[in-house]
N, C-alpha and C positions, 0 to 999 in steps of 0.2 A: 120659522114664526111669522104668523103676520102681522103685518103693522097697517095702521091707519096713519094717512099723512091729511093732514090739515093744511091750508093755505091762508094767509092773509097778506094784503097787499098794504096794511097799513099799522102803524102801531096801535091805532082805534081797534081795528079789526083784530089783532093780537091781542089785546088786554081781552076783550069778549071771550075768545078760545081760551084761555089761561087760566080764565075764573070759570068757565064751564069743563074743561077738561085737565087732567093729569098726565101734562106733556114731558115726556121723558128726553127729546133729543129735539133740540132747535137748529135751522139754519137761519141764519139772521143777515141782514144786509145792514150796512154801516146807512148808509144812506136811504131814508124811508119818506114819504111825501108829507106827512106830517110829523117828524122825528127824527130820531136814529136808533139804529137797532142797539146803540151801547146805553141809551137812556131805558130802552124797553129791557134788555137785560137786567137791571136793578129789578124790575116787575117781576121779572121770572124769579130770580133769587127770593125773592119775598113769597111766592106761590111754590116754590119748587125747587129747594136749594140743590138739590141732587141732581140736577136736569143737567144733562149734556149739551154744549154748545158749540157749533161752530159757525165763525163771522166770517162773511164773504163782502169784498170791496172792488170796486174800480179805483179806487182813491185809497192805497195803503198808507198812509200817514204814519209814521210813527208813534204821534201822542193816541192814535185809535188803536193799534196793536196794544201799546204799554196798559191803556185803559183795557183794553178788553181781557188780556192776562190778568190785569186786578180782579177783574171780575170772573175769571175762572173760566175763561174760553179755552178750550181744548186746541182748536185750530184756527190759525187767523189767515186767510188766503184772497190773495188778487182774483180778481174775476180774468177770463171765464174760469172755472173751478173742472176740473177733472172728475168725472162722476164716480169713477173708480175708486179715488182718493175719499170721495163722501162715505161708500160704503165700506 
């Protein structure tokens, strides 16, 4: 199957993308220049509640992991992430 990969380097860029595209799978970083992937995940749930999400972070604090799972994150992983796991 073909897939299109879209990249956003900030919450603001990502918000523009979810307003324009129906995205089925997200890989989100917890720490972004203008917010957090966890905050953005609330936007994702508004636009596409069925989307699958993987959260990655260099600082895997228990509260990040707990909140991510409350918002339906499938995988919560510490960087670096093995690309085989993403596939």
